[in-house]
C-alpha positions as CSV (number, residue, x, y, z in Angstrom):
1,M,-9.9,-18.2,93.0
2,A,-10.0,-21.7,91.1
3,E,-10.9,-23.3,94.8
4,F,-13.6,-20.8,95.1
5,F,-15.4,-21.5,91.9
6,S,-14.9,-25.2,92.1
7,N,-17.0,-24.8,95.6
8,Q,-19.9,-23.3,94.3
9,D,-21.6,-25.9,92.9
10,V,-22.7,-24.4,89.3
11,D,-22.9,-26.1,85.7
12,L,-21.5,-22.5,84.2
13,I,-18.7,-20.0,85.1
14,L,-18.0,-16.7,82.9
15,I,-15.1,-14.6,83.6
16,Q,-14.0,-11.1,82.8
17,E,-10.8,-9.6,82.4
18,A,-9.2,-12.8,82.8
19,V,-6.1,-14.1,84.2
20,E,-3.3,-15.7,82.2
21,Q,-3.4,-18.7,80.3
22,D,-1.3,-20.5,82.7
23,K,-4.0,-19.8,85.3
24,V,-6.6,-20.6,83.2
25,D,-5.0,-24.0,82.9
26,E,-4.7,-24.0,86.9
27,M,-8.2,-23.7,87.2
28,L,-8.9,-26.9,84.9
29,T,-7.3,-28.9,87.7
30,Y,-10.0,-27.8,90.0
31,L,-12.7,-28.4,87.6
32,N,-12.0,-31.6,86.8
33,G,-13.6,-32.9,83.4
34,W,-15.1,-29.3,82.5
35,D,-14.9,-27.7,79.3
36,Y,-13.3,-24.2,78.4
37,K,-12.9,-21.6,75.6
38,R,-11.4,-18.3,75.9
39,G,-11.5,-15.0,74.0
40,Y,-10.2,-11.5,73.9
41,D,-10.0,-11.1,78.1
42,L,-13.1,-13.6,78.5
43,V,-12.8,-17.3,79.6
44,T,-16.3,-19.6,79.8
45,F,-16.0,-23.0,81.7
46,S,-18.8,-25.4,81.3
47,R,-19.5,-28.6,83.2
48,F,-21.3,-29.7,79.9
49,P,-19.7,-30.0,76.2
50,I,-19.1,-26.3,74.3
51,V,-19.8,-27.7,70.5
52,N,-19.4,-24.6,69.3
53,N,-17.8,-21.1,69.9
54,E,-17.4,-17.6,68.1
55,V,-15.5,-14.4,69.2
56,G,-17.6,-11.6,68.2
57,K,-15.7,-7.9,67.5
58,G,-17.6,-6.4,70.1
59,R,-16.1,-8.1,73.0
60,F,-18.2,-11.3,73.4
61,L,-17.7,-14.9,73.5
62,K,-20.6,-17.0,72.1
63,T,-20.2,-20.7,73.1
64,T,-22.8,-23.2,72.7
65,I,-23.2,-25.8,75.2
66,K,-25.0,-29.2,74.9
67,I,-26.9,-30.3,77.4
68,G,-28.4,-33.6,76.7
69,A,-30.5,-33.4,73.6
70,K,-30.7,-29.5,74.0
71,E,-27.9,-27.0,72.8
72,V,-27.9,-23.6,74.6
73,E,-25.8,-20.4,73.9
74,V,-24.2,-18.7,76.5
75,Y,-22.6,-15.1,75.7
76,N,-19.7,-13.9,77.9
77,V,-19.5,-10.3,77.6
78,H,-17.6,-7.0,78.6
79,L,-18.9,-4.7,76.8
80,P,-16.6,-1.1,76.3
81,F,-16.9,1.5,79.6
82,P,-16.7,5.1,77.7
83,L,-14.3,6.6,80.2
84,Y,-11.6,3.6,80.0
85,S,-12.1,2.8,76.0
86,S,-10.2,4.3,73.7
87,G,-11.6,5.6,70.2
88,A,-9.1,7.5,66.9
89,G,-11.7,10.2,66.6
90,G,-12.1,11.1,70.1
91,L,-14.9,10.9,72.8
92,W,-17.6,10.7,70.2
93,D,-16.0,8.3,68.5
94,I,-15.6,6.0,71.8
95,F,-19.3,6.2,72.2
96,N,-20.2,5.1,68.3
97,I,-17.8,2.3,69.1
98,R,-19.7,1.6,72.4
99,Q,-22.9,1.6,70.3
100,D,-21.5,-0.5,67.6
101,H,-20.6,-3.2,69.9
102,Y,-24.1,-3.3,71.5
103,T,-25.7,-3.4,67.9
104,E,-23.4,-6.7,67.1
105,L,-24.1,-8.3,69.9
106,Y,-28.3,-7.4,69.5
107,N,-28.0,-8.7,66.0
108,Q,-26.0,-11.9,67.1
109,L,-28.9,-12.9,69.5
110,K,-31.4,-12.6,66.9
111,E,-29.8,-15.1,64.4
112,N,-31.6,-18.2,65.6
113,E,-34.3,-19.2,68.1
114,K,-32.0,-21.2,70.2
115,C,-32.3,-20.6,74.3
116,K,-29.4,-18.2,75.2
117,I,-27.9,-17.2,78.7
118,I,-26.2,-13.5,78.0
119,A,-24.1,-12.4,81.3
120,G,-21.0,-10.7,82.3
121,D,-20.1,-7.1,82.8
122,F,-22.2,-4.8,80.8
123,N,-20.4,-1.6,82.1
124,T,-23.7,0.0,81.8
125,K,-26.5,0.8,84.5
126,S,-29.8,-0.7,84.6
127,N,-31.9,2.3,83.6
128,S,-30.0,2.7,80.1
129,N,-31.2,3.0,76.9
130,L,-28.5,0.3,75.6
131,L,-30.1,-2.1,77.9
132,K,-33.6,-1.8,76.9
133,E,-33.5,-4.5,74.6
134,M,-31.9,-7.0,77.3
135,F,-34.6,-6.1,79.8
136,S,-37.5,-6.3,76.9
137,N,-36.7,-9.8,75.6
138,Y,-35.0,-11.8,78.3
139,N,-35.2,-12.4,81.8
140,D,-33.4,-10.4,84.1
141,A,-32.2,-13.1,86.8
142,A,-31.8,-10.4,89.8
143,Q,-35.9,-10.3,89.3
144,A,-35.7,-13.6,91.5
145,K,-34.7,-11.9,94.5
146,G,-36.0,-8.5,93.6
147,G,-34.5,-5.0,94.8
148,Y,-31.8,-3.2,93.2
149,P,-28.6,-5.4,93.3
150,L,-25.2,-3.8,93.4
151,T,-22.4,-5.4,91.7
152,W,-19.6,-2.7,91.5
153,N,-17.5,-2.6,94.2
154,S,-15.9,0.7,93.8
155,L,-15.1,3.5,96.5
156,L,-19.0,4.1,96.1
157,P,-20.8,1.0,95.4
158,V,-23.9,2.2,94.4
159,F,-24.1,0.7,90.9
160,R,-25.4,-2.4,89.4
161,V,-23.2,-3.2,85.6
162,D,-23.0,-6.8,85.7
163,Y,-26.0,-9.1,84.6
164,I,-27.3,-12.5,84.0
165,F,-30.1,-12.2,81.0
166,S,-31.8,-15.6,79.9
167,S,-34.4,-16.8,77.3
168,K,-38.1,-16.4,78.7
169,E,-38.0,-20.0,78.6
170,V,-35.4,-19.8,80.9
171,V,-36.5,-18.8,84.3
172,P,-34.3,-17.3,87.4
173,V,-35.3,-19.1,90.5
174,E,-32.3,-17.7,92.9
175,Y,-29.7,-15.0,92.7
176,E,-26.9,-13.7,94.7
177,S,-24.6,-11.0,94.3
178,F,-21.4,-10.9,97.0
179,I,-18.0,-10.2,97.5
180,R,-16.0,-13.1,97.5
181,L,-12.8,-12.2,95.5
182,S,-10.0,-9.4,95.4
183,S,-12.3,-7.7,92.4
184,D,-13.9,-4.3,91.5
185,H,-16.7,-6.3,90.4
186,Y,-19.2,-8.8,92.9
187,V,-19.7,-12.4,91.9
188,V,-23.1,-12.8,90.4
189,K,-24.6,-16.1,90.9
190,S,-28.0,-17.4,89.8
191,K,-29.9,-20.8,89.0
192,L,-32.0,-20.9,86.2
193,I,-34.7,-23.9,85.5
194,G,-37.1,-24.3,82.3
195,L,-34.6,-25.8,80.1
196,E,-36.6,-28.7,78.9
197,N,-38.8,-25.6,77.5
198,C,-36.2,-24.6,74.8
199,K,-36.5,-25.4,71.3
């Protein structure tokens, strides 16, 4: 996995359901000079310095990366899937927890006007009401390709649950979802331009 990522010619790598800590350290031997932060089962690797990080209660890892004079907030998310989540009050409570996690993420995103990249496993189909705010306020990287990309490599791979969103100033110009690793999710990759337009 480390060798695969080191050959991708990318600046950011966001992993969900992360490997154990010693394996993360092993990946750094392939990503020479990269910075990283970890929270929950999330790991964010950055070719650029990470100047701040925060772990949200709602299963997301927020890092601030510095690219020249610009600071960009990167949100690595792994939001809950109701059938696999647990709640003290039964199924209704599980859905409330899920809604609370999305609410916390959206509140965080509104805290400032810095450019943002929000990516990972949202465990939600693209027609879900939970994602309306994302599609309304951010670019969907898949728009660079068109069509309906598949990202969940299940027995019936017909769902999209993994996304890369970015602030309106940061425009996706390339997008790909593909299987390269032993996972129940596809690798999702995008090229974003327009950083010079960020505040």
